C-alpha positions as a Markdown table, in Angstrom:
| # | Residue | x | y | z |
|---|---|---|---|---|
| 1 | Met | 25.5 | 160.2 | 85.7 |
| 2 | Asp | 23.4 | 158.0 | 83.4 |
| 3 | Asn | 22.6 | 154.6 | 84.8 |
| 4 | Asn | 23.5 | 152.9 | 81.6 |
| 5 | Val | 27.1 | 154.2 | 81.8 |
| 6 | Leu | 27.3 | 153.0 | 85.4 |
| 7 | Leu | 26.1 | 149.6 | 84.5 |
| 8 | Ala | 28.6 | 149.4 | 81.6 |
| 9 | Ile | 31.5 | 150.4 | 83.8 |
| 10 | Leu | 30.6 | 148.0 | 86.6 |
| 11 | Gly | 29.4 | 145.1 | 84.6 |
| 12 | Leu | 31.6 | 145.0 | 81.5 |
| 13 | Phe | 34.8 | 146.4 | 83.0 |
| 14 | Gly | 34.5 | 144.6 | 86.3 |
| 15 | Ile | 34.6 | 141.3 | 84.5 |
| 16 | Gly | 37.3 | 142.5 | 82.1 |
| 17 | Val | 39.4 | 143.7 | 85.0 |
| 18 | Val | 39.3 | 140.2 | 86.6 |
| 19 | Gly | 40.5 | 138.7 | 83.3 |
| 20 | Ile | 43.3 | 141.2 | 82.7 |
| 21 | Thr | 44.4 | 141.0 | 86.3 |
| 22 | Glu | 44.6 | 137.2 | 86.2 |
| 23 | Met | 46.6 | 137.3 | 82.9 |
| 24 | Val | 49.2 | 139.8 | 84.3 |
| 25 | Lys | 49.4 | 138.0 | 87.7 |
| 26 | Arg | 50.2 | 134.7 | 85.9 |
| 27 | Phe | 52.6 | 136.3 | 83.5 |
| 28 | Leu | 54.6 | 138.0 | 86.3 |
| 29 | Asn | 54.0 | 135.4 | 88.9 |
| 30 | Trp | 52.6 | 138.0 | 91.3 |
| 31 | Asp | 50.3 | 137.3 | 94.2 |
| 32 | Gly | 48.7 | 139.0 | 97.2 |
| 33 | Val | 49.2 | 142.8 | 97.5 |
| 34 | Leu | 50.8 | 143.1 | 94.0 |
| 35 | Ala | 47.7 | 141.5 | 92.5 |
| 36 | Tyr | 45.5 | 144.1 | 94.1 |
| 37 | Ile | 47.8 | 146.8 | 92.8 |
| 38 | Ile | 47.5 | 145.4 | 89.2 |
| 39 | Ser | 43.7 | 145.3 | 89.7 |
| 40 | Ala | 43.6 | 148.9 | 90.9 |
| 41 | Val | 45.6 | 150.1 | 87.9 |
| 42 | Val | 43.5 | 148.2 | 85.4 |
| 43 | Ser | 40.3 | 149.4 | 87.2 |
| 44 | Ala | 41.4 | 153.0 | 86.9 |
| 45 | Gly | 42.3 | 152.6 | 83.2 |
| 46 | Ala | 39.0 | 151.0 | 82.3 |
| 47 | Thr | 37.0 | 153.6 | 84.2 |
| 48 | Ala | 39.0 | 156.5 | 82.7 |
| 49 | Tyr | 38.5 | 155.0 | 79.2 |
| 50 | Val | 34.7 | 154.8 | 79.6 |
| 51 | Leu | 34.3 | 158.3 | 81.2 |
| 52 | Leu | 36.5 | 159.9 | 78.5 |
| 53 | Thr | 34.8 | 158.2 | 75.6 |
| 54 | Thr | 31.4 | 159.2 | 76.9 |
| 55 | Asn | 32.5 | 162.8 | 77.5 |
| 56 | Ile | 31.4 | 162.8 | 81.1 |
| 57 | Phe | 34.8 | 162.7 | 82.8 |
| 58 | Ser | 35.1 | 164.3 | 86.2 |
| 59 | Trp | 37.6 | 163.6 | 88.9 |
| 60 | Val | 35.0 | 162.7 | 91.5 |
| 61 | Gly | 33.3 | 160.3 | 89.1 |
| 62 | Phe | 36.6 | 158.8 | 88.1 |
| 63 | Ala | 37.5 | 158.2 | 91.8 |
| 64 | Leu | 34.1 | 156.8 | 92.7 |
| 65 | Tyr | 33.7 | 154.5 | 89.8 |
| 66 | Thr | 37.4 | 153.3 | 90.0 |
| 67 | Val | 36.7 | 152.2 | 93.5 |
| 68 | Leu | 33.5 | 150.5 | 92.5 |
| 69 | Val | 35.0 | 148.6 | 89.6 |
| 70 | Phe | 38.0 | 147.6 | 91.8 |
| 71 | Leu | 35.7 | 146.2 | 94.5 |
| 72 | Glu | 33.5 | 144.3 | 92.0 |
| 73 | Ala | 36.6 | 142.9 | 90.3 |
| 74 | Asn | 37.9 | 141.7 | 93.6 |
| 75 | Gly | 34.9 | 140.1 | 95.0 |
| 76 | Leu | 32.4 | 142.7 | 96.3 |
| 77 | Tyr | 29.6 | 140.2 | 95.3 |
| 78 | Lys | 31.0 | 137.8 | 97.9 |
| 79 | Val | 30.7 | 140.4 | 100.7 |
| 80 | Ile | 27.1 | 141.3 | 99.7 |
| 81 | Lys | 26.1 | 137.6 | 99.4 |
| 82 | Lys | 27.1 | 136.9 | 103.0 |
């Protein structure tokens, strides 16, 4: 996979997933596990969108990048920082 596509998925959509997740959480008054479920769904959707629009979709790539976007959107940078 092209590194530019990876950076776009992780950088742009990781940040976007946080924003969308926060909006949905506040609208539905959801917290905890439900918030992580929302984040996982949004991460999968954003990843699928990028992979499909760049014509490089594969199920393995989809699964891998969905997990990476989910982790970034939910604080992977905090774990690495420690």
